[in-house]
C-alpha positions as CSV (number, residue, x, y, z in Angstrom):
1,M,17.9,58.5,-16.4
2,K,19.3,54.9,-16.3
3,K,16.2,54.3,-14.1
4,Q,14.3,55.0,-16.8
5,T,16.3,53.0,-19.6
6,M,16.3,50.1,-17.4
7,N,11.7,50.6,-17.1
8,G,11.7,50.5,-20.8
9,I,13.6,47.4,-21.0
10,C,12.4,45.7,-18.0
11,V,8.7,46.3,-19.6
12,C,10.2,45.7,-23.4
13,F,11.2,42.2,-22.2
14,L,8.3,41.8,-20.3
15,G,5.7,42.4,-22.9
16,F,8.3,40.4,-25.6
17,S,8.1,37.6,-23.2
18,F,4.1,37.5,-22.7
19,L,3.5,37.2,-26.5
20,F,6.0,35.1,-27.4
21,G,4.4,33.2,-24.4
22,M,0.7,33.3,-26.2
23,T,2.1,32.9,-29.5
24,G,3.6,29.2,-28.2
25,L,0.5,28.6,-26.7
26,R,-1.6,28.5,-29.6
27,A,1.1,26.6,-31.1
28,I,0.9,23.8,-28.7
29,A,-2.7,24.3,-28.7
30,A,-3.2,23.6,-32.1
31,E,-0.8,20.4,-32.9
32,P,-3.0,17.0,-33.1
33,V,-2.9,14.8,-29.4
34,A,-0.9,11.7,-29.1
35,V,-3.9,9.2,-28.1
36,E,-1.0,6.8,-26.7
37,S,0.7,9.7,-24.5
38,V,-2.9,10.3,-23.1
39,L,-3.3,6.4,-22.4
40,L,0.1,5.8,-20.7
41,Q,-0.2,9.0,-18.5
42,D,-4.3,8.2,-17.4
43,I,-3.2,4.3,-16.9
44,N,0.0,5.1,-15.0
45,N,-1.9,8.0,-12.9
46,V,-4.2,5.1,-12.1
47,R,-1.9,2.9,-11.6
48,A,0.7,5.4,-9.1
49,L,-3.1,5.5,-7.2
50,H,-2.4,1.7,-6.5
51,G,1.1,1.6,-5.7
52,L,2.1,0.2,-8.4
53,Q,5.2,1.4,-10.9
54,P,4.5,3.0,-14.4
55,L,4.2,1.3,-17.2
56,S,6.5,2.1,-20.1
57,L,6.0,2.3,-23.8
58,D,7.9,-0.4,-25.7
59,D,7.7,-0.5,-29.7
60,T,7.5,-4.0,-29.7
61,L,4.2,-3.9,-28.2
62,N,2.8,-0.6,-30.1
63,A,3.5,-2.9,-33.2
64,G,1.6,-5.7,-31.8
65,A,-1.5,-3.4,-30.5
66,H,-1.6,-1.8,-34.3
67,V,-2.0,-5.3,-35.7
68,R,-4.6,-6.1,-33.1
69,A,-6.3,-3.0,-33.3
70,G,-7.2,-3.6,-37.2
71,E,-7.8,-7.0,-36.5
72,I,-10.9,-6.1,-34.2
73,M,-12.2,-3.8,-37.0
74,S,-13.5,-6.8,-38.8
75,C,-13.7,-9.6,-36.1
76,F,-13.6,-8.4,-32.1
77,S,-12.8,-10.2,-30.4
78,H,-9.7,-11.9,-28.2
79,T,-9.8,-14.5,-30.6
80,R,-7.4,-13.2,-34.1
81,P,-9.5,-13.5,-37.3
82,D,-7.6,-16.7,-38.2
83,G,-8.3,-18.7,-35.0
84,T,-5.8,-18.3,-33.4
85,P,-5.1,-16.8,-29.9
86,W,-4.3,-12.9,-29.8
87,Y,-0.8,-13.4,-28.0
88,T,-0.1,-14.9,-31.2
89,V,0.6,-11.8,-32.5
90,D,3.7,-12.2,-30.9
91,S,3.9,-14.7,-27.9
92,N,7.5,-13.5,-27.3
93,H,6.3,-9.9,-25.8
94,I,2.8,-10.1,-25.7
95,Y,1.5,-11.1,-22.0
96,G,-1.8,-9.0,-21.6
97,E,-4.4,-7.6,-23.9
98,T,-7.5,-5.4,-23.0
99,L,-9.1,-3.9,-25.8
100,G,-12.0,-1.2,-26.9
101,R,-14.6,0.6,-28.9
102,G,-16.0,3.7,-29.2
103,Y,-15.4,7.3,-28.6
104,T,-12.8,9.5,-30.6
105,R,-10.0,9.5,-31.6
106,T,-8.2,12.5,-29.2
107,A,-7.4,13.2,-25.9
108,D,-11.0,13.3,-25.1
109,G,-12.0,9.5,-26.6
110,A,-8.5,8.9,-24.8
111,H,-9.5,9.5,-21.5
112,N,-12.7,8.0,-21.8
113,I,-11.4,4.5,-22.9
114,V,-9.2,4.3,-19.8
115,S,-12.3,5.2,-17.4
116,M,-14.4,2.6,-19.4
117,W,-10.9,0.2,-18.6
118,M,-10.9,1.3,-15.5
119,N,-14.4,0.7,-14.4
120,S,-14.5,-3.3,-15.8
121,P,-13.1,-5.5,-12.9
122,S,-11.8,-7.4,-15.3
123,H,-9.9,-4.7,-17.6
124,A,-9.4,-3.0,-14.2
125,S,-7.0,-6.3,-12.8
126,L,-5.2,-6.6,-16.2
127,L,-3.9,-2.9,-16.5
128,L,-3.1,-3.2,-12.3
129,Q,-1.3,-6.6,-12.4
130,H,2.0,-5.1,-10.3
131,D,4.5,-7.3,-12.7
132,Y,3.8,-5.8,-15.9
133,R,6.3,-2.9,-16.9
134,T,5.7,-2.1,-20.6
135,V,2.6,-1.2,-22.9
136,G,1.9,-0.9,-26.3
137,F,-1.4,1.2,-27.7
138,A,-2.7,1.5,-30.8
139,V,-6.3,2.9,-32.1
140,R,-7.5,2.3,-35.4
141,Q,-10.9,4.1,-37.0
142,S,-12.9,2.6,-39.6
143,A,-14.3,3.9,-42.8
144,S,-17.7,4.8,-40.7
145,G,-16.0,6.1,-38.3
146,S,-16.0,4.0,-35.5
147,C,-12.8,3.7,-33.2
148,Y,-10.9,0.5,-31.9
149,W,-8.9,0.7,-29.3
150,A,-5.8,-2.2,-28.3
151,A,-3.1,-2.1,-25.0
152,E,-0.7,-5.1,-25.1
153,L,1.3,-5.5,-22.1
154,G,4.5,-7.0,-21.5
155,Y,7.1,-7.6,-18.6
């Protein structure tokens, strides 16, 4: 009798775990993806392949990236719309910049923009500089649906 009771408890526990796990998976899949975390993971994966330390997200650089992503929607350039250099957004924290446009504001779009950056020698060399330790990201979408990406790097 005790053996049957234990088997029943085990079956109920396994059944509950399976159902709970499935519900949890659906909830996770339905949540929007933070493209910043995808960008960070992809860039850090490439940095690791080159023996470099990972970058960490920095709120100050994120703020600068949001400014720059907004600015490049009207003037896609490393020169700001007022004619000043890109680093003047915050010259105490921003020491490198990489920009991009296109793709979608999704995990796939984030993977694609990192691939584009890594396939561009000038962008890749910037993202793979050994002395950078921090980064901030932003993606802004224009009224027409075009996405503009900014990564600001710091020490």
